[in-house]
C-alpha positions in Angstrom: -13.9 -28.5 23.8 -16.1 -26.3 26.1 -18.4 -23.8 24.4 -20.1 -20.9 26.1 -21.8 -17.6 25.2 -19.8 -14.5 26.2 -19.8 -10.7 25.5 -17.3 -10.2 22.6 -14.2 -8.6 24.0 -13.9 -6.4 20.9 -17.5 -5.1 20.2 -19.6 -6.2 23.2 -22.1 -8.2 21.2 -23.0 -11.7 22.2 -20.4 -14.2 20.8 -19.5 -17.9 21.2 -16.3 -18.8 23.1 -14.7 -22.2 22.7 -11.8 -23.4 24.8 -9.9 -26.6 24.7 -8.0 -26.2 28.0 -5.2 -24.2 26.4 -4.4 -20.5 27.1 -6.1 -19.5 23.7 -9.8 -19.0 23.3 -11.6 -19.2 20.0 -14.3 -16.5 19.5 -17.0 -16.4 16.9 -18.8 -13.1 16.8 -21.5 -11.9 14.3 -19.7 -8.5 14.1 -16.0 -9.3 14.5 -16.0 -12.7 12.7 -13.7 -15.5 14.0 -10.5 -14.8 16.0 -8.5 -16.3 18.8 -7.5 -14.5 21.9 -5.1 -15.4 24.7 -6.6 -15.8 28.2 -4.4 -12.9 29.4 -5.7 -10.6 26.6 -9.3 -11.6 27.2 -9.0 -10.9 30.9 -7.1 -7.6 30.5 -9.3 -6.0 27.7 -12.2 -4.9 29.9 -9.7 -3.0 32.2 -7.7 -1.5 29.3 -9.8 1.7 29.1 -7.4 3.6 26.8 -7.8 0.8 24.2 -11.6 0.6 24.5 -12.4 3.4 21.9 -9.9 1.8 19.5 -11.2 -1.7 19.6 -13.5 -1.2 16.5 -10.3 -1.0 14.5 -9.4 -4.5 15.7 -12.9 -5.7 15.0 -12.7 -4.4 11.4 -9.4 -6.3 11.0 -10.7 -9.6 12.3 -14.0 -9.4 10.4 -12.2 -8.6 7.1 -9.9 -11.6 7.6 -12.9 -13.8 8.3 -14.8 -12.6 5.2 -11.8 -13.0 2.9 -11.0 -16.5 4.4 -7.5 -15.5 5.6 -5.9 -17.4 8.5 -7.5 -16.8 11.9 -5.8 -14.1 14.0 -4.7 -14.6 17.6 -4.8 -11.5 19.7 -2.2 -10.9 22.5 -1.6 -8.2 25.1 2.1 -8.7 25.1 4.6 -9.7 22.4 3.2 -12.7 20.4 6.8 -13.7 19.6 6.8 -15.9 16.5 3.2 -17.2 17.1 1.6 -17.8 13.7 -0.9 -15.0 12.9 -0.2 -13.5 16.3 -0.8 -9.7 16.8 -1.0 -7.3 19.7 -4.0 -5.1 20.0 -1.8 -1.9 19.7 -0.1 -3.3 16.6 -3.4 -3.7 14.8 -4.6 -0.3 15.9 -1.4 1.4 14.7 -1.6 -0.3 11.3 -5.2 0.8 10.7 -5.4 1.7 7.0 -5.8 5.2 5.6 -9.2 6.3 4.0 -8.2 5.4 0.4 -7.0 2.0 1.5 -10.1 1.4 3.6 -12.2 2.1 0.5 -10.6 -0.9 -1.2 -10.8 -3.1 1.9 -14.5 -2.3 2.3 -15.1 -3.1 -1.4 -13.2 -6.3 -1.0 -15.3 -7.2 2.1 -18.5 -6.5 0.2 -17.3 -8.7 -2.7 -16.2 -11.4 -0.2 -19.8 -11.4 1.2 -21.3 -11.8 -2.2 -21.9 -15.3 -3.5 -22.0 -14.2 -7.2 -21.7 -11.0 -9.3 -24.8 -8.9 -8.7 -25.6 -10.5 -5.4 -27.2 -8.0 -3.1 -25.6 -8.3 0.4 -27.7 -7.7 3.4 -26.0 -5.2 5.7 -27.2 -4.7 9.3 -25.9 -2.6 12.2 -23.9 -5.7 13.4 -21.9 -5.2 10.1 -20.3 -1.9 11.0 -16.8 -3.6 11.0 -17.3 -4.4 7.3 -16.9 -0.6 6.7 -13.6 -0.2 8.6 -15.0 2.5 10.9 -12.6 4.1 13.5 -15.3 3.9 16.2 -18.4 1.7 16.9 -20.8 4.2 15.4 -23.2 4.4 12.5 -21.8 7.7 11.1 -18.4 6.5 9.8 -20.0 3.4 8.3 -22.6 5.4 6.5 -20.0 7.8 5.3 -18.0 5.0 3.8 -21.1 3.5 2.3 -22.1 6.9 0.8 -18.6 7.3 -0.7 -18.8 3.9 -2.4 -22.3 4.5 -3.7 -21.3 8.0 -5.0 -18.3 6.6 -6.8 -20.6 3.9 -8.3 -18.5 1.1 -6.8 -21.6 -0.3 -5.1 -25.3 0.2 -5.5 -27.9 0.4 -2.8 -29.5 2.7 -0.3 -27.1 4.4 2.2 -28.8 3.3 5.5 -28.9 0.5 8.1 -30.3 -2.1 7.3 -29.7 -2.1 3.6 -28.7 -4.3 0.7 -25.5 -3.4 -1.2 -24.3 -4.8 -4.5 -20.8 -4.4 -5.8 -21.0 -2.9 -9.3 -19.0 -3.9 -12.4 -16.9 -0.8 -11.8 -16.3 -2.0 -8.2 -15.3 -5.5 -9.4 -13.0 -3.9 -12.0 -11.4 -1.7 -9.4 -10.7 -4.7 -7.2 -9.4 -6.7 -10.2 -6.9 -3.9 -11.0 -5.3 -4.2 -7.5 -2.3 -6.3 -6.9 -3.3 -6.9 -3.3 -4.9 -10.2 -2.1 -8.2 -8.5 -1.7 -9.8 -10.3 -4.7 -8.2 -13.1 -6.6 -8.2 -12.4 -10.4 -10.3 -14.9 -12.3 -8.9 -16.1 -15.6 -11.0 -15.2 -18.6 -12.0 -18.1 -20.8 -12.3 -17.2 -24.4 -14.9 -19.4 -26.2 -14.8 -19.5 -30.0 -18.2 -19.3 -31.6 -18.5 -21.1 -34.9 
């Protein structure tokens, strides 16, 4: 296994690339999380100018899956066929969620980053993808943060860096979803004598 530092093909931050001689590279990025990318896709992305402004959507997708401990994604330029967890870049971009769905995904990300109820999560500029922004810019991330704070789903200051805490209302909202965003925890009833 060979390890090297590279510029992340999705966000441009410094990332770690591991390769084992196969055509698939493993990337670990502080912004995008963990993902795999085919050598073709890795080589083609810098030249794919029309995709460049859309890559933050892919970054949000891979970071969310990393936070929520879902299977690692493998990115392809062409058809991934029946490759497990294989996606093309345009496929991810075209399936980017609507604003209401993004609210829940962001809430799920923040809860996934928390180690316990009431845990303040440190959020820095490298964490833009946590907020499912359409572009690699502070404005959409701040807007999402502001929306969640105004709806009292999280508490904290709307700025970068900041600390955000998922509120009881936020946890309840996630618990009421039938999506795999947050597993429901069984409630234990203890009888007091």
